[in-house]
Structure formats: structure tokens, C-alpha cells
N, CA, C and O atoms as CSV, one atom per row, in Angstrom:
chain,resi,resn,atom,element,x,y,z
A,1,MET,N,N,16.778,-8.351,18.703
A,1,MET,CA,C,17.383,-6.011,17.449
A,1,MET,C,C,15.892,-6.294,16.085
A,1,MET,O,O,15.481,-7.193,15.352
A,2,LYS,N,N,15.711,-5.500,16.277
A,2,LYS,CA,C,15.136,-4.674,14.197
A,2,LYS,C,C,15.568,-3.316,14.159
A,2,LYS,O,O,15.598,-2.243,14.762
A,3,ILE,N,N,15.927,-4.021,12.987
A,3,ILE,CA,C,16.933,-2.923,11.863
A,3,ILE,C,C,15.657,-2.008,10.764
A,3,ILE,O,O,15.179,-2.644,9.825
A,4,VAL,N,N,15.304,-0.844,10.947
A,4,VAL,CA,C,14.636,-0.275,9.332
A,4,VAL,C,C,15.539,0.521,8.654
A,4,VAL,O,O,16.496,1.076,9.193
A,5,GLY,N,N,15.256,0.588,7.478
A,5,GLY,CA,C,16.172,1.631,6.814
A,5,GLY,C,C,15.912,2.153,5.747
A,5,GLY,O,O,14.843,1.676,5.368
A,6,VAL,N,N,16.285,2.865,5.045
A,6,VAL,CA,C,15.610,3.554,3.760
A,6,VAL,C,C,16.898,3.622,2.606
A,6,VAL,O,O,17.847,4.370,2.838
A,7,ALA,N,N,16.867,2.878,1.483
A,7,ALA,CA,C,18.172,2.854,0.363
A,7,ALA,C,C,17.066,4.757,-0.516
A,7,ALA,O,O,15.861,4.935,-0.343
A,8,ALA,N,N,17.870,5.620,-1.217
A,8,ALA,CA,C,17.858,6.363,-2.178
A,8,ALA,C,C,19.038,6.052,-2.592
A,8,ALA,O,O,20.028,5.726,-1.937
A,9,CYS,N,N,18.870,6.189,-3.934
A,9,CYS,CA,C,20.226,6.740,-4.687
A,9,CYS,C,C,19.551,7.172,-5.996
A,9,CYS,O,O,18.560,6.777,-6.611
A,10,ILE,N,N,20.925,8.618,-6.282
A,10,ILE,CA,C,20.376,9.446,-7.600
A,10,ILE,C,C,19.472,9.318,-8.467
A,10,ILE,O,O,18.317,9.738,-8.531
A,11,THR,N,N,20.042,8.754,-9.071
A,11,THR,CA,C,18.886,7.847,-9.754
A,11,THR,C,C,18.382,7.396,-9.684
A,11,THR,O,O,17.499,7.526,-10.532
A,12,GLY,N,N,18.128,6.005,-8.419
A,12,GLY,CA,C,16.671,5.870,-7.927
A,12,GLY,C,C,16.803,4.181,-9.023
A,12,GLY,O,O,15.819,3.518,-9.352
A,13,VAL,N,N,18.062,3.885,-9.336
A,13,VAL,CA,C,17.817,2.599,-10.142
A,13,VAL,C,C,18.216,1.223,-9.475
A,13,VAL,O,O,17.523,0.334,-8.981
A,14,ALA,N,N,19.940,1.401,-9.678
A,14,ALA,CA,C,20.611,0.025,-8.947
A,14,ALA,C,C,20.760,-0.493,-8.057
A,14,ALA,O,O,20.298,-1.585,-7.725
A,15,HIS,N,N,21.814,0.585,-7.194
A,15,HIS,CA,C,22.174,1.246,-5.832
A,15,HIS,C,C,21.391,1.350,-5.076
A,15,HIS,O,O,21.877,0.995,-4.003
A,16,THR,N,N,19.667,1.854,-4.880
A,16,THR,CA,C,19.172,1.443,-4.317
A,16,THR,C,C,18.564,0.038,-4.293
A,16,THR,O,O,18.473,-0.205,-3.090
A,17,TYR,N,N,18.330,-0.492,-4.632
A,17,TYR,CA,C,18.071,-1.954,-4.326
A,17,TYR,C,C,18.869,-2.807,-4.273
A,17,TYR,O,O,18.535,-3.833,-3.680
A,18,MET,N,N,20.318,-2.719,-4.907
A,18,MET,CA,C,21.544,-3.454,-3.996
A,18,MET,C,C,21.692,-2.826,-2.632
A,18,MET,O,O,22.304,-3.507,-1.810
A,19,ALA,N,N,21.208,-1.561,-2.217
A,19,ALA,CA,C,21.706,-1.199,-0.624
A,19,ALA,C,C,20.685,-2.484,-0.207
A,19,ALA,O,O,21.183,-3.559,0.126
A,20,GLN,N,N,19.823,-2.370,-0.232
A,20,GLN,CA,C,17.803,-2.324,0.244
A,20,GLN,C,C,18.390,-4.478,0.520
A,20,GLN,O,O,18.087,-5.393,1.286
A,21,GLU,N,N,19.064,-4.323,-0.341
A,21,GLU,CA,C,19.508,-6.206,-0.524
A,21,GLU,C,C,20.518,-6.133,0.231
A,21,GLU,O,O,20.067,-6.377,1.350
A,22,ALA,N,N,22.095,-5.866,0.357
A,22,ALA,CA,C,22.854,-5.978,1.314
A,22,ALA,C,C,22.088,-5.481,2.626
A,22,ALA,O,O,21.872,-6.458,3.344
A,23,ILE,N,N,21.896,-5.011,2.847
A,23,ILE,CA,C,21.294,-4.924,4.660
A,23,ILE,C,C,20.803,-5.749,5.650
A,23,ILE,O,O,21.105,-6.101,6.790
A,24,GLU,N,N,19.388,-6.059,4.295
A,24,GLU,CA,C,18.177,-7.050,4.527
A,24,GLU,C,C,19.117,-8.852,4.260
A,24,GLU,O,O,18.317,-9.768,4.450
A,25,GLN,N,N,20.407,-9.301,3.924
A,25,GLN,CA,C,20.888,-10.112,3.738
A,25,GLN,C,C,21.350,-9.952,4.833
A,25,GLN,O,O,20.737,-10.333,5.831
A,26,GLU,N,N,23.266,-8.984,4.941
A,26,GLU,CA,C,23.318,-8.682,6.029
A,26,GLU,C,C,22.780,-9.234,7.799
A,26,GLU,O,O,23.327,-9.945,8.641
A,27,CYS,N,N,21.191,-8.327,7.755
A,27,CYS,CA,C,20.142,-8.764,8.430
A,27,CYS,C,C,20.075,-10.390,9.069
A,27,CYS,O,O,20.165,-10.725,10.250
A,28,LYS,N,N,19.886,-11.257,7.860
A,28,LYS,CA,C,19.295,-12.119,8.174
A,28,LYS,C,C,20.065,-13.036,8.651
A,28,LYS,O,O,19.775,-13.708,9.641
A,29,LYS,N,N,21.907,-13.233,7.492
A,29,LYS,CA,C,22.566,-13.519,8.464
A,29,LYS,C,C,22.572,-13.944,10.034
A,29,LYS,O,O,22.800,-15.021,10.585
A,30,ARG,N,N,22.268,-12.807,10.472
A,30,ARG,CA,C,22.611,-12.483,12.373
A,30,ARG,C,C,21.272,-12.859,12.847
A,30,ARG,O,O,21.321,-13.417,13.943
A,31,GLY,N,N,19.820,-12.698,12.250
A,31,GLY,CA,C,19.151,-13.335,12.743
A,31,GLY,C,C,18.582,-12.131,13.461
A,31,GLY,O,O,18.082,-12.230,14.582
A,32,ILE,N,N,18.679,-10.838,12.707
A,32,ILE,CA,C,18.337,-9.025,12.745
A,32,ILE,C,C,16.878,-9.475,12.594
A,32,ILE,O,O,16.873,-10.600,12.093
A,33,GLU,N,N,15.331,-8.913,12.896
A,33,GLU,CA,C,14.732,-8.611,11.844
A,33,GLU,C,C,15.126,-7.023,11.634
A,33,GLU,O,O,15.717,-6.195,12.327
A,34,CYS,N,N,14.330,-7.008,9.963
A,34,CYS,CA,C,14.609,-5.509,9.221
A,34,CYS,C,C,13.299,-5.631,8.424
A,34,CYS,O,O,12.375,-6.414,8.207
A,35,LYS,N,N,13.793,-4.294,8.084
A,35,LYS,CA,C,12.117,-3.754,6.880
A,35,LYS,C,C,13.620,-2.977,5.873
A,35,LYS,O,O,14.792,-3.006,6.248
A,36,VAL,N,N,13.142,-2.400,4.690
A,36,VAL,CA,C,13.761,-1.786,4.416
A,36,VAL,C,C,13.059,-0.891,2.854
A,36,VAL,O,O,12.820,-1.493,1.807
A,37,GLU,N,N,12.862,0.441,3.033
A,37,GLU,CA,C,12.255,1.092,2.009
A,37,GLU,C,C,12.818,1.417,0.982
A,37,GLU,O,O,14.013,1.579,0.735
A,38,THR,N,N,12.054,1.499,0.463
A,38,THR,CA,C,13.215,2.084,-1.076
A,38,THR,C,C,12.870,2.742,-1.761
A,38,THR,O,O,11.805,2.444,-2.302
A,39,GLN,N,N,13.556,4.043,-2.162
A,39,GLN,CA,C,13.116,5.412,-2.385
A,39,GLN,C,C,13.536,5.428,-3.822
A,39,GLN,O,O,14.644,5.945,-3.962
A,40,GLY,N,N,12.898,4.955,-5.089
A,40,GLY,CA,C,13.961,4.990,-6.488
A,40,GLY,C,C,12.932,5.014,-7.498
A,40,GLY,O,O,11.723,5.108,-7.286
A,41,GLY,N,N,13.541,4.915,-8.677
A,41,GLY,CA,C,12.212,5.271,-10.045
A,41,GLY,C,C,11.306,4.544,-9.888
A,41,GLY,O,O,10.446,5.409,-9.719
A,42,MET,N,N,10.876,3.789,-9.818
A,42,MET,CA,C,8.876,3.173,-8.712
A,42,MET,C,C,9.470,4.170,-8.175
A,42,MET,O,O,10.660,3.894,-8.325
A,43,GLY,N,N,9.416,4.973,-7.741
A,43,GLY,CA,C,8.416,5.565,-6.786
A,43,GLY,C,C,8.989,4.899,-4.981
A,43,GLY,O,O,10.134,4.449,-5.019
A,44,ILE,N,N,8.389,4.837,-3.731
A,44,ILE,CA,C,8.512,4.826,-2.684
A,44,ILE,C,C,7.576,3.589,-2.744
A,44,ILE,O,O,6.366,3.611,-2.966
A,45,GLU,N,N,8.396,2.455,-2.495
A,45,GLU,CA,C,7.736,0.933,-2.588
A,45,GLU,C,C,8.185,0.262,-1.038
A,45,GLU,O,O,8.926,1.059,-0.462
A,46,ASN,N,N,7.904,-1.121,-0.134
A,46,ASN,CA,C,7.529,-1.105,0.868
A,46,ASN,C,C,7.965,-0.370,1.747
A,46,ASN,O,O,9.163,-0.535,1.977
A,47,GLU,N,N,7.380,0.497,2.423
A,47,GLU,CA,C,6.816,1.787,2.736
A,47,GLU,C,C,6.916,1.493,4.229
A,47,GLU,O,O,6.392,0.481,4.695
A,48,LEU,N,N,7.593,2.379,4.992
A,48,LEU,CA,C,7.569,2.402,6.613
A,48,LEU,C,C,6.572,2.926,7.445
A,48,LEU,O,O,6.397,4.132,7.267
A,49,GLU,N,N,5.902,2.436,8.251
A,49,GLU,CA,C,4.875,2.209,9.073
A,49,GLU,C,C,5.241,2.992,10.576
A,49,GLU,O,O,6.131,2.542,11.298
A,50,GLU,N,N,4.676,3.860,10.843
A,50,GLU,CA,C,4.991,4.372,11.387
A,50,GLU,C,C,5.259,3.586,12.916
A,50,GLU,O,O,6.214,3.818,13.657
A,51,ASP,N,N,4.681,3.070,13.049
A,51,ASP,CA,C,5.102,2.033,14.396
A,51,ASP,C,C,6.543,1.134,13.487
A,51,ASP,O,O,7.612,1.396,14.038
A,52,GLU,N,N,6.640,0.512,12.684
A,52,GLU,CA,C,7.867,-0.067,12.632
A,52,GLU,C,C,8.327,0.752,12.823
A,52,GLU,O,O,7.513,1.003,13.711
A,53,ILE,N,N,9.225,1.900,12.872
A,53,ILE,CA,C,10.225,3.722,12.634
A,53,ILE,C,C,9.744,3.149,14.266
A,53,ILE,O,O,10.494,2.174,14.203
A,54,ALA,N,N,9.425,3.075,14.942
A,54,ALA,CA,C,9.355,3.323,16.815
A,54,ALA,C,C,9.717,2.039,17.689
A,54,ALA,O,O,10.074,2.100,18.866
A,55,ASP,N,N,9.581,0.910,16.975
A,55,ASP,CA,C,9.891,-0.305,17.173
A,55,ASP,C,C,10.852,-0.658,17.283
A,55,ASP,O,O,11.286,-1.337,18.214
A,56,ALA,N,N,12.003,0.135,15.359
A,56,ALA,CA,C,13.135,0.161,15.384
A,56,ALA,C,C,14.211,0.443,16.228
A,56,ALA,O,O,14.271,1.581,16.695
A,57,ASP,N,N,15.380,-0.663,16.615
A,57,ASP,CA,C,16.097,0.066,17.652
A,57,ASP,C,C,17.707,0.557,16.879
A,57,ASP,O,O,18.797,0.771,17.408
A,58,ALA,N,N,17.299,0.608,15.514
A,58,ALA,CA,C,18.046,1.730,14.673
A,58,ALA,C,C,17.684,1.779,13.366
A,58,ALA,O,O,17.030,0.863,12.868
A,59,VAL,N,N,18.156,3.095,12.515
A,59,VAL,CA,C,17.968,2.964,11.434
A,59,VAL,C,C,19.005,3.394,10.338
A,59,VAL,O,O,19.793,4.334,10.432
A,60,ILE,N,N,18.845,2.455,9.185
A,60,ILE,CA,C,19.943,2.209,8.338
A,60,ILE,C,C,19.824,3.677,7.497
A,60,ILE,O,O,18.746,3.552,6.916
A,61,MET,N,N,20.297,4.815,7.184
A,61,MET,CA,C,19.541,5.753,5.845
A,61,MET,C,C,21.155,5.422,5.012
A,61,MET,O,O,22.303,5.839,5.164
A,62,ALA,N,N,20.501,4.484,4.127
A,62,ALA,CA,C,21.440,4.565,2.782
A,62,ALA,C,C,20.308,5.116,1.463
A,62,ALA,O,O,19.429,4.764,0.677
A,63,VAL,N,N,21.368,6.562,2.096
A,63,VAL,CA,C,20.513,7.623,1.099
A,63,VAL,C,C,21.985,8.673,-0.114
A,63,VAL,O,O,23.141,9.087,-0.023
A,64,ALA,N,N,21.512,8.650,-0.525
A,64,ALA,CA,C,22.417,9.693,-1.497
A,64,ALA,C,C,21.741,11.299,-1.508
A,64,ALA,O,O,22.313,12.322,-1.131
A,65,ILE,N,N,20.537,11.193,-1.985
A,65,ILE,CA,C,19.476,12.459,-2.584
A,65,ILE,C,C,18.548,12.613,-1.018
A,65,ILE,O,O,18.814,11.830,-0.107
A,66,GLY,N,N,17.342,13.811,-0.817
A,66,GLY,CA,C,16.667,13.618,-0.104
A,66,GLY,C,C,15.883,12.608,0.281
A,66,GLY,O,O,16.567,11.659,-0.103
A,67,ILE,N,N,14.835,12.094,0.818
A,67,ILE,CA,C,13.749,10.925,0.432
A,67,ILE,C,C,12.638,12.142,1.000
A,67,ILE,O,O,12.796,13.243,1.527
A,68,GLU,N,N,11.767,11.549,0.707
A,68,GLU,CA,C,10.251,11.699,0.884
A,68,GLU,C,C,9.380,11.351,2.259
A,68,GLU,O,O,8.889,10.226,2.346
A,69,GLY,N,N,9.200,12.239,3.250
A,69,GLY,CA,C,9.035,11.705,4.400
A,69,GLY,C,C,9.532,11.507,5.776
A,69,GLY,O,O,9.270,11.050,6.888
A,70,GLU,N,N,10.481,12.172,4.986
A,70,GLU,CA,C,11.565,12.849,6.177
A,70,GLU,C,C,11.469,12.635,8.293
A,70,GLU,O,O,11.541,11.775,9.172
A,71,ASP,N,N,11.350,13.499,8.174
A,71,ASP,CA,C,10.166,13.194,9.257
A,71,ASP,C,C,9.742,12.537,9.946
A,71,ASP,O,O,9.207,12.666,11.047
A,72,ARG,N,N,9.935,11.846,9.392
A,72,ARG,CA,C,8.798,10.330,10.531
A,72,ARG,C,C,10.095,9.780,11.379
A,72,ARG,O,O,10.048,9.296,12.510
A,73,PHE,N,N,11.342,9.980,10.512
A,73,PHE,CA,C,12.832,9.938,11.862
A,73,PHE,C,C,13.037,10.439,12.304
A,73,PHE,O,O,14.095,10.501,12.930
A,74,GLU,N,N,11.846,11.425,12.290
A,74,GLU,CA,C,13.120,12.875,13.969
A,74,GLU,C,C,13.007,11.947,15.149
A,74,GLU,O,O,14.123,12.098,15.646
A,75,GLU,N,N,12.607,11.400,15.636
A,75,GLU,CA,C,12.586,10.896,17.274
A,75,GLU,C,C,13.581,10.219,16.864
A,75,GLU,O,O,14.585,10.773,17.312
A,76,LYS,N,N,13.920,9.140,16.131
A,76,LYS,CA,C,15.330,8.187,15.818
A,76,LYS,C,C,16.887,9.353,15.547
A,76,LYS,O,O,18.035,9.337,15.991
A,77,GLU,N,N,16.295,10.055,14.806
A,77,GLU,CA,C,17.747,11.365,15.070
A,77,GLU,C,C,17.860,11.198,16.100
A,77,GLU,O,O,18.749,10.619,16.724
A,78,GLU,N,N,16.258,12.076,16.663
A,78,GLU,CA,C,16.431,13.113,18.543
A,78,GLU,C,C,17.732,12.239,19.675
A,78,GLU,O,O,18.559,12.575,20.523
A,79,GLU,N,N,17.242,10.966,19.015
A,79,GLU,CA,C,17.598,9.548,20.012
A,79,GLU,C,C,19.235,9.360,20.365
A,79,GLU,O,O,19.877,9.037,21.365
A,80,GLY,N,N,19.689,9.923,18.345
A,80,GLY,CA,C,21.030,9.284,18.096
A,80,GLY,C,C,20.633,7.740,17.794
A,80,GLY,O,O,20.941,6.997,18.726
A,81,ARG,N,N,20.230,7.322,17.075
A,81,ARG,CA,C,19.557,6.113,16.383
A,81,ARG,C,C,19.869,6.409,14.949
A,81,ARG,O,O,19.478,7.576,14.973
A,82,ILE,N,N,20.221,6.260,13.890
A,82,ILE,CA,C,20.031,7.181,13.473
A,82,ILE,C,C,22.038,6.548,12.278
A,82,ILE,O,O,23.022,7.232,12.560
A,83,LEU,N,N,22.259,5.318,11.135
A,83,LEU,CA,C,23.335,5.701,10.511
A,83,LEU,C,C,22.971,6.135,9.029
A,83,LEU,O,O,22.405,5.717,8.018
A,84,THR,N,N,23.473,6.949,9.402
A,84,THR,CA,C,23.670,7.268,7.285
A,84,THR,C,C,25.059,7.415,6.997
A,84,THR,O,O,26.033,7.733,7.679
A,85,MET,N,N,24.771,6.877,4.974
A,85,MET,CA,C,25.964,6.747,4.825
A,85,MET,C,C,25.222,6.780,2.800
A,85,MET,O,O,24.150,6.642,2.211
A,86,ASN,N,N,26.530,7.026,2.525
A,86,ASN,CA,C,25.799,6.537,0.767
A,86,ASN,C,C,25.910,4.819,0.151
A,86,ASN,O,O,26.976,4.206,0.211
A,87,PRO,N,N,24.993,4.377,-0.266
A,87,PRO,CA,C,23.995,3.423,-0.875
A,87,PRO,C,C,25.329,3.156,-1.410
A,87,PRO,O,O,25.744,2.205,-0.746
A,88,SER,N,N,26.269,3.514,-2.310
A,88,SER,CA,C,27.205,2.531,-2.776
A,88,SER,C,C,29.111,1.870,-1.356
A,88,SER,O,O,30.119,1.179,-1.501
A,89,GLU,N,N,28.383,2.814,-0.086
A,89,GLU,CA,C,29.638,2.840,0.723
A,89,GLU,C,C,28.545,1.605,1.556
A,89,GLU,O,O,29.124,1.074,2.504
A,90,LEU,N,N,27.815,1.351,1.441
A,90,LEU,CA,C,27.261,0.128,2.354
A,90,LEU,C,C,27.059,-0.803,1.489
A,90,LEU,O,O,26.823,-1.795,2.179
A,91,ILE,N,N,26.993,-1.164,0.160
A,91,ILE,CA,C,26.926,-1.846,-0.761
A,91,ILE,C,C,27.947,-2.921,-0.710
A,91,ILE,O,O,27.862,-4.148,-0.670
A,92,ARG,N,N,29.027,-2.010,-0.724
A,92,ARG,CA,C,30.761,-2.856,-0.332
A,92,ARG,C,C,30.936,-3.297,0.667
A,92,ARG,O,O,31.697,-4.264,0.625
A,93,ASP,N,N,30.424,-2.936,2.028
A,93,ASP,CA,C,30.299,-2.840,2.995
A,93,ASP,C,C,29.125,-3.805,4.275
A,93,ASP,O,O,29.294,-3.448,5.441
A,94,PRO,N,N,28.126,-4.836,4.062
A,94,PRO,CA,C,27.230,-4.143,4.949
A,94,PRO,C,C,27.872,-4.781,6.013
A,94,PRO,O,O,27.507,-4.233,7.054
A,95,ALA,N,N,28.589,-5.604,6.210
A,95,ALA,CA,C,28.869,-6.301,7.229
A,95,ALA,C,C,29.325,-4.449,8.676
A,95,ALA,O,O,28.838,-4.217,9.783
A,96,ALA,N,N,29.932,-3.980,8.205
A,96,ALA,CA,C,30.646,-2.987,8.907
A,96,ALA,C,C,28.978,-1.762,9.718
A,96,ALA,O,O,28.836,-1.364,10.874
A,97,ALA,N,N,27.714,-1.460,8.014
A,97,ALA,CA,C,27.268,-1.280,7.950
A,97,ALA,C,C,26.539,-1.534,9.354
A,97,ALA,O,O,26.604,-0.829,10.361
A,98,VAL,N,N,25.645,-3.028,9.112
A,98,VAL,CA,C,24.933,-3.452,10.138
A,98,VAL,C,C,25.733,-3.119,11.683
A,98,VAL,O,O,25.190,-2.470,12.577
A,99,ASP,N,N,26.953,-3.636,11.766
A,99,ASP,CA,C,27.760,-3.298,13.051
A,99,ASP,C,C,27.719,-2.236,13.518
A,99,ASP,O,O,27.621,-2.172,14.743
A,100,LYS,N,N,27.783,-0.894,12.665
A,100,LYS,CA,C,27.404,0.529,13.087
A,100,LYS,C,C,26.189,1.144,14.013
A,100,LYS,O,O,26.184,1.946,14.947
A,101,ALA,N,N,24.727,0.093,13.041
A,101,ALA,CA,C,23.557,0.336,14.257
A,101,ALA,C,C,23.744,-0.661,14.709
A,101,ALA,O,O,22.804,-1.367,14.343
A,102,ILE,N,N,24.194,-1.045,15.126
A,102,ILE,CA,C,23.957,-2.289,16.771
A,102,ILE,C,C,24.312,-1.443,17.322
A,102,ILE,O,O,23.474,-1.020,18.118
A,103,ALA,N,N,25.807,-0.588,17.295
A,103,ALA,CA,C,26.456,0.227,18.132
A,103,ALA,C,C,25.744,1.261,18.652
A,103,ALA,O,O,25.731,1.840,19.739
A,104,LEU,N,N,25.022,1.382,17.392
A,104,LEU,CA,C,24.097,2.648,18.400
A,104,LEU,C,C,22.432,2.952,18.668
A,104,LEU,O,O,21.753,3.950,18.906
A,105,ALA,N,N,22.162,1.349,18.468
A,105,ALA,CA,C,21.209,1.090,19.134
A,105,ALA,C,C,22.108,0.586,20.720
A,105,ALA,O,O,21.541,0.616,21.812
A,106,GLN,N,N,22.710,0.405,20.643
A,106,GLN,CA,C,22.993,-0.167,22.208
A,106,GLN,C,C,24.025,1.561,22.600
A,106,GLN,O,O,25.149,1.690,23.086
A,107,GLN,N,N,23.341,2.284,22.277
A,107,GLN,CA,C,24.426,3.407,23.236
A,107,GLN,C,C,23.348,3.948,24.010
A,107,GLN,O,O,23.571,4.807,24.863
């Protein structure tokens, strides 16, 4: 199982990086490979490559704003493998977010 994600909050500071950490820690606990791109006050960090997105079983979008490069995820959107939620919601319950992403991957 491989999950990729994007985290971006309105101010691009705390919640962006807290959401990234929450996804990464929950995936690590479960032995799930993951990579999370952040789009915050420092610009895009840990940018996802096209092949990383293509290889992913599911995508978690923890975003409260529009993101750069959203078109990279069109194929996953068409496959119904994108979970979109507010970063604060993900931070409150990362286990539920990862559970939902896994369910999307298994459809």
C-alpha cells in the first residue's frame, strides 16, 4: 500500500506541517509507504513526482486552499482515489483519514 498526500492550509504555516506529520506518523504505524507534499509559507516542499502519484494507491488532500499543480492528480480523481479534507479535520483524527484512503484504494 502506498499513499501520497498534499497538505496546505490558509496561512501555510502550522496546520500544513501538522497535517503532513499526522499522515506520515499514521502511515508509519501501519507500515504504509507514504510521501506528503506541503504547500505552505515556504512554497512547495517535498514535491511529489508524476511517477510517485501514478504509483500511489490513494491520495489524501489535506487542503483548505487551492493548490499548485492540481492537474497532476486528475487520473487519481477519475479513479475515485482521492480523499479531500480540511487539514484540521485530519489532524484531529488521522487514523480515520488513513482508513478512508485505504477504503478508496480497495474499491
